[in-house]
C-alpha positions as CSV (number, residue, x, y, z in Angstrom):
1,X,127.0,159.6,-25.8
2,X,127.4,161.4,-29.1
3,X,124.0,162.0,-30.8
4,X,125.0,160.2,-34.0
5,X,125.8,157.1,-31.9
6,X,122.5,157.4,-30.2
7,X,120.8,157.6,-33.6
8,X,122.7,154.6,-34.9
9,X,121.9,152.6,-31.8
10,X,118.1,153.2,-32.3
11,X,118.4,152.3,-36.0
12,X,120.1,149.1,-35.0
13,X,117.3,148.2,-32.6
14,X,114.7,148.6,-35.4
15,X,116.6,147.6,-38.6
16,X,120.0,146.1,-37.8
17,X,121.0,145.5,-41.5
18,X,120.2,149.0,-42.6
19,X,121.9,150.5,-39.5
20,X,125.1,148.6,-40.4
21,X,124.9,150.1,-43.9
22,X,124.6,153.6,-42.5
23,X,127.3,153.0,-39.8
24,X,129.7,151.9,-42.5
25,X,129.2,155.3,-44.3
26,X,129.4,157.3,-41.0
27,X,132.6,155.5,-39.9
28,X,134.2,156.3,-43.3
29,X,133.7,160.1,-42.9
30,X,136.3,162.7,-41.7
31,X,136.3,164.8,-38.6
32,X,134.6,167.7,-40.3
33,X,131.6,165.5,-41.1
34,X,131.3,164.4,-37.5
35,X,131.6,167.9,-36.1
36,X,128.9,169.2,-38.5
37,X,126.6,166.2,-37.9
38,X,126.9,166.5,-34.1
39,X,126.3,170.2,-34.1
40,X,123.2,169.9,-36.3
41,X,121.8,166.9,-34.4
42,X,122.3,168.9,-31.1
43,X,120.1,171.6,-32.5
44,X,117.5,169.0,-33.6
45,X,117.5,167.2,-30.2
46,X,117.0,170.6,-28.4
47,X,114.1,171.4,-30.7
48,X,112.5,168.1,-30.2
49,X,112.9,168.4,-26.4
50,X,111.2,171.8,-26.4
51,X,108.3,170.3,-28.3
52,X,108.0,167.3,-25.9
53,X,109.6,164.7,-28.2
54,X,113.0,163.0,-28.5
55,X,115.5,162.4,-31.2
56,X,114.3,158.8,-31.4
57,X,111.0,160.2,-32.8
58,X,113.1,161.5,-35.7
59,X,114.6,158.0,-36.2
60,X,111.1,156.5,-36.5
61,X,110.3,159.2,-39.1
62,X,113.5,158.6,-41.0
63,X,112.7,154.8,-41.3
64,X,109.1,155.5,-42.3
65,X,110.4,158.0,-45.0
66,X,112.7,155.3,-46.3
67,X,109.9,152.7,-46.4
68,X,107.7,155.2,-48.3
69,X,110.4,155.9,-50.8
70,X,111.0,152.2,-51.4
71,X,107.2,151.9,-52.3
72,X,107.5,154.9,-54.6
73,X,110.5,153.4,-56.3
74,X,108.7,150.2,-57.1
75,X,105.9,152.2,-58.7
76,X,108.5,154.2,-60.7
77,X,110.2,151.0,-62.0
78,X,106.8,149.6,-63.0
79,X,105.5,152.7,-64.7
80,X,108.5,155.0,-65.5
81,X,106.5,157.8,-63.8
82,X,106.2,159.5,-60.4
83,X,103.0,158.6,-58.7
84,X,102.0,162.2,-58.1
85,X,101.2,164.4,-61.1
86,X,100.0,167.7,-59.7
87,X,100.5,170.0,-56.7
88,X,96.8,169.5,-55.8
89,X,97.5,165.7,-55.6
90,X,100.6,166.2,-53.4
91,X,98.7,168.7,-51.3
92,X,96.1,166.0,-50.5
93,X,98.6,163.2,-50.1
94,X,101.3,164.9,-48.1
95,X,101.0,168.6,-47.2
96,X,97.5,168.3,-45.8
97,X,98.2,165.0,-44.1
98,X,99.8,165.8,-40.7
99,X,101.2,162.3,-40.2
100,X,102.8,162.0,-43.6
101,X,104.1,165.6,-43.4
102,X,105.7,164.8,-40.0
103,X,107.7,161.8,-41.2
104,X,108.7,163.6,-44.4
105,X,110.0,166.7,-42.6
106,X,111.7,164.9,-39.6
107,X,113.0,162.0,-41.7
108,X,114.8,164.5,-44.0
109,X,116.5,166.1,-41.0
110,X,118.3,162.9,-40.2
111,X,118.9,162.2,-43.9
112,X,121.1,165.3,-44.2
113,X,123.9,163.4,-42.6
114,X,122.9,159.7,-43.0
115,X,122.5,159.6,-46.8
116,X,125.7,160.2,-48.8
117,X,124.0,162.2,-51.5
118,X,122.4,164.6,-49.1
119,X,125.6,165.2,-47.2
120,X,127.5,165.6,-50.5
121,X,125.3,168.5,-51.7
122,X,125.6,170.2,-48.3
123,X,129.4,169.9,-48.2
124,X,129.6,171.2,-51.7
125,X,127.7,174.3,-50.6
126,X,129.7,174.7,-47.4
127,X,133.0,174.5,-49.3
128,X,132.2,177.0,-52.0
129,X,130.0,179.6,-50.3
130,X,132.9,181.4,-48.6
131,X,134.4,182.3,-52.0
132,X,131.2,184.3,-52.8
133,X,130.8,185.9,-49.4
134,X,132.4,189.2,-50.1
135,X,129.6,190.4,-52.5
136,X,126.6,189.0,-50.5
137,X,124.6,191.6,-48.6
138,X,121.1,190.2,-49.3
139,X,120.6,186.4,-49.0
140,X,117.4,184.5,-49.9
141,X,116.6,180.9,-49.1
142,X,113.6,179.3,-50.8
143,X,112.2,176.3,-48.9
144,X,114.5,176.4,-45.9
145,X,113.1,173.1,-44.5
146,X,115.3,172.0,-41.7
147,X,117.6,175.1,-41.7
148,X,120.9,173.4,-42.3
149,X,121.9,175.6,-45.3
150,X,120.6,178.8,-43.6
151,X,122.6,178.1,-40.5
152,X,125.7,177.6,-42.6
153,X,125.1,180.8,-44.6
154,X,124.6,182.8,-41.3
155,X,127.9,181.4,-40.0
156,X,129.8,182.4,-43.2
157,X,128.1,185.8,-44.0
158,X,127.6,187.2,-40.6
159,X,124.9,189.4,-38.9
160,X,125.3,192.4,-41.2
161,X,123.7,190.4,-44.0
162,X,120.0,190.5,-44.7
163,X,118.6,186.9,-44.6
164,X,115.1,186.0,-45.9
165,X,113.8,182.5,-45.4
166,X,110.8,181.9,-47.6
167,X,108.4,178.9,-47.5
168,X,104.7,178.2,-48.2
169,X,104.4,175.5,-45.5
170,X,103.7,176.6,-41.9
171,X,105.0,173.2,-40.6
172,X,108.3,173.7,-42.5
173,X,108.6,177.3,-41.2
174,X,108.1,176.1,-37.6
175,X,110.8,173.6,-38.1
176,X,113.4,176.0,-39.5
177,X,112.7,178.5,-36.8
178,X,113.1,175.9,-34.2
179,X,116.4,174.7,-35.7
180,X,117.9,178.1,-36.2
181,X,117.0,179.1,-32.6
182,X,117.9,182.4,-31.0
183,X,118.3,185.1,-33.8
184,X,119.3,188.0,-31.5
185,X,122.7,188.4,-33.1
186,X,121.1,188.4,-36.5
187,X,118.6,191.4,-36.6
188,X,118.2,191.2,-40.3
189,X,116.8,187.6,-40.4
190,X,113.2,187.3,-41.5
191,X,111.0,184.3,-41.8
192,X,108.4,184.9,-44.6
193,X,105.5,182.6,-45.1
194,X,104.8,183.5,-48.7
195,X,104.9,182.2,-52.2
196,X,108.1,183.1,-54.0
197,X,106.0,184.6,-56.8
198,X,104.4,187.0,-54.3
199,X,107.7,188.1,-52.9
200,X,108.3,191.8,-53.6
201,X,111.1,192.2,-56.1
202,X,112.0,195.8,-55.4
203,X,115.3,194.7,-53.7
204,X,117.0,191.9,-55.6
205,X,119.2,189.4,-53.8
206,X,123.0,188.8,-54.2
207,X,122.6,185.1,-53.4
208,X,119.8,182.6,-53.6
209,X,119.8,179.1,-52.2
210,X,117.1,176.6,-53.2
211,X,117.5,173.0,-52.3
212,X,115.3,170.2,-53.6
213,X,112.3,172.4,-54.7
214,X,112.2,172.2,-58.5
215,X,111.0,168.6,-58.4
216,X,108.0,169.6,-56.2
217,X,106.5,172.0,-58.8
218,X,104.6,171.5,-62.0
219,X,106.5,174.1,-63.9
220,X,110.1,174.3,-62.7
221,X,111.2,176.6,-65.6
222,X,108.8,179.3,-64.4
223,X,110.2,179.0,-60.9
224,X,113.8,179.3,-62.2
225,X,112.9,182.4,-64.2
226,X,111.4,183.9,-61.1
227,X,114.7,183.4,-59.3
228,X,116.6,184.9,-62.2
229,X,114.3,187.9,-62.0
230,X,115.0,188.7,-58.3
231,X,118.8,188.0,-58.5
232,X,121.1,190.9,-59.0
233,X,123.0,191.1,-62.3
234,X,126.2,189.8,-60.7
235,X,124.4,187.6,-58.2
236,X,124.8,183.8,-57.7
237,X,122.5,181.0,-56.9
238,X,123.0,177.5,-55.5
239,X,120.2,175.1,-56.6
240,X,119.9,171.4,-56.2
241,X,117.4,168.9,-57.6
242,X,117.3,165.2,-58.2
243,X,116.7,163.0,-61.2
244,X,114.9,159.7,-61.1
245,X,114.1,160.2,-57.4
246,X,110.5,159.1,-56.7
247,X,108.8,160.2,-53.5
248,X,105.2,161.0,-52.7
249,X,105.7,164.7,-53.0
250,X,107.8,164.8,-56.2
251,X,105.9,165.9,-59.3
252,X,108.4,166.9,-62.0
253,X,110.6,164.1,-63.3
254,X,114.1,164.9,-64.5
255,X,115.5,161.8,-66.3
256,X,119.2,162.8,-66.2
257,X,121.7,165.5,-65.5
258,X,121.5,166.8,-69.1
259,X,117.9,167.8,-68.6
260,X,118.7,169.7,-65.5
261,X,121.5,171.6,-67.2
262,X,119.1,172.4,-70.1
263,X,116.5,173.9,-67.9
264,X,119.0,176.0,-66.1
265,X,120.2,177.4,-69.5
266,X,116.6,178.0,-70.6
267,X,116.0,180.1,-67.5
268,X,119.1,182.3,-68.3
269,X,121.7,180.7,-66.0
270,X,125.2,179.5,-66.6
271,X,126.7,176.8,-64.4
272,X,130.0,177.8,-62.6
273,X,130.4,174.6,-60.5
274,X,128.3,171.5,-60.3
275,X,128.2,168.3,-58.2
276,X,126.5,165.0,-59.0
277,X,126.1,161.9,-56.8
278,X,124.8,158.5,-57.8
279,X,124.4,155.6,-55.3
280,X,127.9,154.6,-54.0
281,X,129.8,152.1,-56.1
282,X,127.6,152.4,-59.2
283,X,129.2,153.7,-62.5
284,X,127.3,156.8,-63.8
285,X,126.5,155.3,-67.2
286,X,125.1,152.2,-65.5
287,X,123.2,154.2,-62.9
288,X,121.6,156.3,-65.7
289,X,120.6,153.2,-67.7
290,X,119.0,151.7,-64.6
291,X,117.3,155.1,-63.7
292,X,118.9,155.1,-60.3
293,X,118.5,158.4,-58.3
294,X,120.9,161.2,-59.1
295,X,121.6,164.2,-56.9
296,X,122.5,167.3,-58.9
297,X,123.7,170.7,-57.4
298,X,125.2,173.7,-59.1
299,X,126.4,177.3,-58.4
300,X,124.9,179.5,-61.1
301,X,125.3,183.0,-62.4
302,X,123.2,184.9,-64.9
303,X,124.1,184.3,-68.6
């Protein structure tokens, strides 16, 4: 049985209505989606088996993540604010809470191919990265998480490229290492448990990927300026962040796409390509008025 079918079957046992919603999306997708999803979930299933668990554990985490996000959205509608205001607060609520951290991390693994907005930002990256490949000799990924983007970059750029995966979370680093697997053909791949501000900047990068990190920090402009600093003059970056997307570990609230574009410009970046995704079937103006979640991703160069 295909792993995505196994996931859908388990979802159907627990929440038939939601499973039908996801199955409708999955069934509408093309062969490339199904090939990418199956390959990624095969990696995940192998990782879970090595650690004494099954992919069904991931399904439970995915459902718990969704429930948590629904609670956070109710708070957001009532107050207009995210419930967490500081890194210290998130550290206590999520990062230092093993149970919460587990369902966040493993739930997001499944979300990459079960939520349209998550898949859209990955497919945008996958489709555009090859056009930049020729000039990339040093690649940095900040907050690699589940490894999906790193795996794609390795596939496109090849083993001669230097890859640095940077994260401050030991749990996240364990997950990305488990997902990427055997790195023997890639001698220049390094996992670095370090704060991006402590990363030596003697050798700048030709390409930087940072997915869904800006909303987790108190001062996203400082983080963007740091990326600008360690990027080569002709380098590129792919950065994604959401607006109006409350979760327990989100701190900084972007209200719309315009605010995201403004902070990129303030950090010294120019947008070359961008992608946005609101919930399916909702007009952008209506979605913004209702403060529905927006996914925003962009390929950037230095101004």
